[in-house]
C-alpha positions as CSV (number, residue, x, y, z in Angstrom):
1,M,-19.9,-25.9,-46.9
2,S,-17.6,-24.5,-49.5
3,L,-19.0,-21.7,-51.6
4,P,-19.4,-22.0,-55.3
5,S,-17.7,-19.4,-57.5
6,G,-19.5,-16.3,-58.7
7,L,-21.3,-15.2,-55.5
8,Y,-21.8,-11.6,-54.5
9,D,-22.6,-10.0,-51.2
10,S,-25.1,-7.3,-52.2
11,H,-26.1,-5.8,-48.9
12,M,-23.5,-3.9,-46.8
13,H,-22.9,-0.6,-45.1
14,T,-20.2,1.9,-44.4
15,P,-19.4,4.1,-41.4
16,L,-21.4,7.0,-43.0
17,C,-24.6,5.4,-41.7
18,G,-23.4,6.1,-38.1
19,H,-23.6,2.5,-36.9
20,A,-21.1,0.6,-39.0
21,T,-17.3,0.2,-38.7
22,G,-14.5,-0.3,-41.2
23,H,-13.4,1.4,-44.4
24,P,-15.1,0.2,-47.6
25,R,-11.7,-1.1,-48.7
26,E,-11.7,-3.5,-45.7
27,Y,-15.1,-4.8,-46.8
28,A,-13.8,-5.4,-50.3
29,Q,-10.7,-7.2,-48.9
30,A,-13.0,-9.4,-46.7
31,A,-15.1,-10.3,-49.8
32,L,-11.9,-11.2,-51.7
33,D,-10.7,-13.3,-48.8
34,A,-14.0,-15.1,-48.6
35,G,-13.8,-16.1,-52.2
36,L,-16.6,-13.9,-53.4
37,A,-16.7,-12.7,-57.0
38,G,-18.0,-9.2,-56.0
39,L,-19.9,-7.0,-53.6
40,C,-22.3,-4.1,-53.8
41,F,-22.3,-1.4,-51.2
42,T,-25.8,-0.5,-50.1
43,D,-25.4,2.1,-47.4
44,H,-28.5,3.7,-45.8
45,M,-29.4,6.5,-48.2
46,P,-30.0,10.1,-47.1
47,M,-33.6,11.0,-46.2
48,P,-35.3,14.3,-45.2
49,T,-33.5,15.7,-42.2
50,W,-36.5,14.9,-39.8
51,Y,-36.4,11.2,-40.6
52,D,-34.1,8.8,-38.8
53,A,-31.2,11.2,-39.0
54,G,-28.8,9.4,-36.7
55,W,-28.8,6.1,-38.7
56,R,-27.9,7.2,-42.2
57,M,-25.6,9.5,-44.2
58,R,-26.5,13.1,-44.7
59,L,-27.4,14.4,-48.2
60,E,-24.1,16.4,-48.3
61,Q,-22.2,13.1,-47.8
62,L,-23.7,11.3,-50.7
63,A,-21.2,12.4,-53.3
64,G,-18.4,11.4,-51.0
65,Y,-19.9,7.9,-50.6
66,V,-20.1,7.5,-54.3
67,D,-16.5,8.7,-54.7
68,T,-15.2,6.3,-52.0
69,V,-16.9,3.3,-53.6
70,R,-15.5,4.3,-57.0
71,E,-12.0,4.5,-55.5
72,V,-12.5,0.9,-54.1
73,Q,-13.7,-0.2,-57.5
74,A,-10.6,1.0,-59.1
75,E,-8.3,-0.4,-56.4
76,F,-9.8,-3.9,-56.7
77,A,-10.4,-3.9,-60.5
78,G,-9.5,-7.3,-62.0
79,R,-9.7,-9.0,-58.6
80,L,-13.2,-8.2,-57.3
81,D,-16.3,-6.7,-58.9
82,V,-17.3,-3.7,-56.7
83,R,-20.7,-2.2,-57.3
84,L,-22.5,0.9,-56.1
85,G,-25.9,0.7,-54.5
86,L,-28.2,2.0,-51.7
87,E,-30.6,0.7,-49.1
88,A,-33.4,3.2,-49.5
89,D,-36.3,3.6,-47.1
90,F,-40.0,3.6,-48.0
91,H,-41.8,6.0,-45.7
92,P,-45.1,7.3,-47.2
93,G,-44.7,11.0,-48.2
94,T,-40.9,10.8,-48.9
95,E,-41.1,9.3,-52.3
96,R,-40.2,12.5,-54.2
97,F,-37.1,13.0,-52.0
98,V,-36.1,9.4,-52.6
99,E,-36.7,9.7,-56.3
100,R,-34.4,12.8,-56.5
101,V,-31.6,11.0,-54.6
102,L,-31.8,7.9,-56.9
103,A,-31.7,10.2,-60.0
104,A,-28.5,11.9,-58.8
105,H,-26.1,9.0,-59.5
106,D,-25.8,5.8,-61.6
107,W,-26.6,3.0,-59.1
108,D,-26.2,-0.7,-59.7
109,Y,-28.8,-1.8,-57.1
110,V,-31.4,-0.2,-54.9
111,I,-33.0,-2.1,-52.0
112,G,-36.3,-0.8,-50.7
113,S,-36.8,-1.3,-47.0
114,V,-39.4,-0.5,-44.3
115,H,-37.9,0.3,-40.9
116,Y,-40.7,2.4,-39.4
117,L,-44.3,1.9,-38.5
118,G,-45.4,5.4,-38.1
119,A,-42.9,7.0,-35.8
120,W,-41.8,3.7,-34.3
121,G,-38.5,2.3,-35.4
122,F,-39.6,-1.3,-34.8
123,D,-36.2,-2.9,-35.5
124,N,-34.3,-0.6,-33.1
125,P,-33.4,-2.5,-29.9
126,E,-33.9,0.8,-28.0
127,F,-37.6,0.6,-28.7
128,V,-38.2,-3.2,-28.4
129,A,-40.5,-2.8,-25.4
130,E,-43.1,-1.3,-27.7
131,Y,-43.9,-4.8,-28.9
132,E,-45.6,-5.5,-25.6
133,D,-48.3,-3.0,-26.5
134,R,-48.8,-4.2,-30.0
135,D,-51.1,-6.8,-31.5
136,L,-48.8,-8.9,-33.7
137,G,-51.5,-9.7,-36.3
138,Q,-52.2,-6.0,-36.7
139,L,-48.5,-5.1,-36.7
140,Y,-47.7,-7.5,-39.5
141,R,-50.7,-6.3,-41.6
142,H,-49.6,-2.7,-41.2
143,Y,-46.0,-3.6,-42.0
144,A,-47.0,-5.7,-45.0
145,A,-49.1,-2.9,-46.4
146,L,-46.1,-0.6,-46.3
147,V,-43.9,-3.2,-48.0
148,E,-46.5,-3.6,-50.7
149,G,-46.5,0.2,-51.0
150,A,-42.7,0.1,-51.4
151,A,-43.0,-2.5,-54.2
152,R,-45.6,-0.5,-56.1
153,T,-43.5,2.7,-56.2
154,G,-41.3,1.4,-58.9
155,L,-38.3,2.9,-57.2
156,F,-36.6,-0.2,-56.0
157,D,-35.0,-3.4,-57.4
158,A,-35.6,-5.6,-54.4
159,L,-37.3,-5.5,-51.1
160,G,-35.2,-5.7,-48.0
161,H,-35.4,-8.2,-45.2
162,L,-39.0,-9.2,-45.9
163,D,-40.1,-10.4,-42.4
164,L,-38.0,-7.9,-40.4
165,P,-40.5,-7.5,-37.5
166,K,-39.5,-11.0,-36.3
167,K,-36.0,-9.7,-35.5
168,F,-36.4,-9.9,-31.7
169,G,-38.5,-13.1,-31.8
170,H,-42.0,-11.5,-32.4
171,R,-43.2,-13.8,-35.2
172,A,-46.3,-13.3,-37.2
173,P,-49.4,-15.3,-36.1
174,D,-49.6,-16.4,-39.7
175,D,-47.9,-15.5,-43.0
176,S,-51.1,-14.4,-44.9
177,A,-50.2,-10.7,-45.0
178,L,-46.7,-11.3,-46.3
179,L,-47.9,-13.9,-48.8
180,R,-50.1,-11.2,-50.4
181,V,-46.9,-9.1,-50.6
182,L,-45.2,-11.9,-52.4
183,D,-48.0,-12.0,-55.0
184,V,-47.4,-8.3,-55.6
185,V,-43.6,-8.7,-55.8
186,A,-44.0,-11.6,-58.3
187,G,-46.4,-9.6,-60.4
188,L,-44.1,-6.6,-60.6
189,G,-41.0,-8.7,-61.4
190,L,-39.0,-7.6,-58.3
191,A,-36.5,-9.5,-56.3
192,L,-36.1,-10.2,-52.6
193,D,-33.1,-9.4,-50.4
194,F,-32.0,-12.8,-48.9
195,N,-30.6,-11.3,-45.7
196,T,-28.4,-13.5,-43.5
197,A,-28.2,-10.9,-40.7
198,G,-31.2,-12.5,-39.1
199,W,-29.0,-15.3,-38.1
200,R,-27.1,-12.8,-36.0
201,K,-30.2,-11.5,-34.3
202,P,-32.4,-12.9,-31.4
203,V,-34.7,-14.6,-33.9
204,A,-31.8,-16.6,-35.2
205,E,-33.3,-17.0,-38.6
206,A,-32.5,-15.4,-42.0
207,Y,-34.9,-13.0,-43.7
208,P,-37.1,-14.4,-45.2
209,S,-38.0,-17.5,-43.2
210,P,-37.7,-21.0,-44.8
211,E,-41.5,-21.0,-45.3
212,L,-41.5,-17.6,-47.0
213,T,-38.4,-18.6,-49.0
214,R,-40.3,-21.6,-50.4
215,E,-43.4,-19.4,-51.2
216,A,-41.3,-16.8,-53.0
217,A,-39.4,-19.4,-55.0
218,A,-42.8,-21.0,-56.0
219,R,-43.8,-17.6,-57.4
220,G,-40.6,-17.3,-59.4
221,I,-39.2,-14.5,-57.3
222,P,-35.4,-14.3,-57.4
223,F,-33.2,-13.7,-54.4
224,V,-30.2,-11.3,-53.9
225,L,-27.7,-12.6,-51.3
226,G,-26.8,-10.0,-48.7
227,S,-25.1,-10.2,-45.3
228,D,-26.3,-6.7,-44.2
229,A,-22.7,-6.3,-43.0
230,H,-22.0,-3.5,-40.7
231,A,-18.4,-4.6,-40.1
232,P,-15.9,-6.3,-42.5
233,A,-16.0,-9.6,-40.6
234,E,-19.7,-9.9,-41.4
235,V,-19.2,-10.0,-45.2
236,G,-20.5,-13.2,-46.7
237,F,-21.9,-14.2,-43.3
238,R,-23.4,-17.7,-43.4
239,F,-23.8,-17.7,-47.2
240,G,-23.4,-21.5,-47.2
241,D,-26.6,-21.8,-45.1
242,A,-28.3,-19.2,-47.3
243,L,-27.5,-21.3,-50.4
244,A,-28.8,-24.4,-48.7
245,Q,-32.1,-22.7,-47.8
246,I,-32.6,-21.2,-51.3
247,T,-31.6,-24.5,-53.0
248,E,-34.0,-26.5,-50.8
249,A,-36.8,-24.1,-51.8
250,G,-36.0,-24.4,-55.5
251,G,-35.1,-20.7,-55.7
252,R,-32.6,-18.8,-57.8
253,I,-30.0,-16.1,-57.1
254,V,-29.4,-12.9,-59.0
255,T,-27.2,-9.9,-58.7
256,F,-27.9,-6.4,-60.0
257,Q,-25.7,-4.2,-62.3
258,G,-27.0,-1.0,-63.7
259,R,-30.3,-1.6,-62.1
260,Q,-30.7,-4.8,-64.2
261,A,-30.8,-8.4,-62.8
262,R,-28.0,-10.7,-63.8
263,G,-27.8,-14.4,-63.4
């Protein structure tokens, strides 16, 4: 499937997060080669030093991240629209820290994601055995409550990988908890990260699922395309399939610039 013009990849990382490879310039070149109109870097934002320290940039690296993205912007000006964003974490109690980081620079787009249930990094393959001791219904209710909390903070433009706990194949017994989240997202006018990385994971399904994509579209919630690239070769990953799923659901795609939805 050939891609239409005007598409952006609005979810990608840099080596500063500690688990990605390739200079941001290489991601930009990959986007250009793929025929994309633009991209938005959304590396994992700094958090308090006790939280998830090995999987994100440190606070003292933030200015360097911004400078590097600005340099790539200048280098690709007129050929590719390069934007500056963050993937921020919602972890109850850290909201003031996140607010300070977001106020420090002029971002184009901020994704709000939940990666932890308490102290458990549930999407980390090192800790996948924990699923054996969890009730999936309760797990998804807990997760959905946190995602709803993220939505209600007013800190984020879109919510990341809505049904992330399915990553290793642990699907929700039903979608009721996440459907309530969609009601909140629609009421608040937020967007959803349509994250194609799920097609690279054991679940072999994008986030959100086709069913949740239809439910989100029915509520008028827009989608922001993102590959969640951690290497240049992943930029624009399976965007043709993403477009097909969103189109089938009757959904619409937006990008963000200056924290405002476009398109």
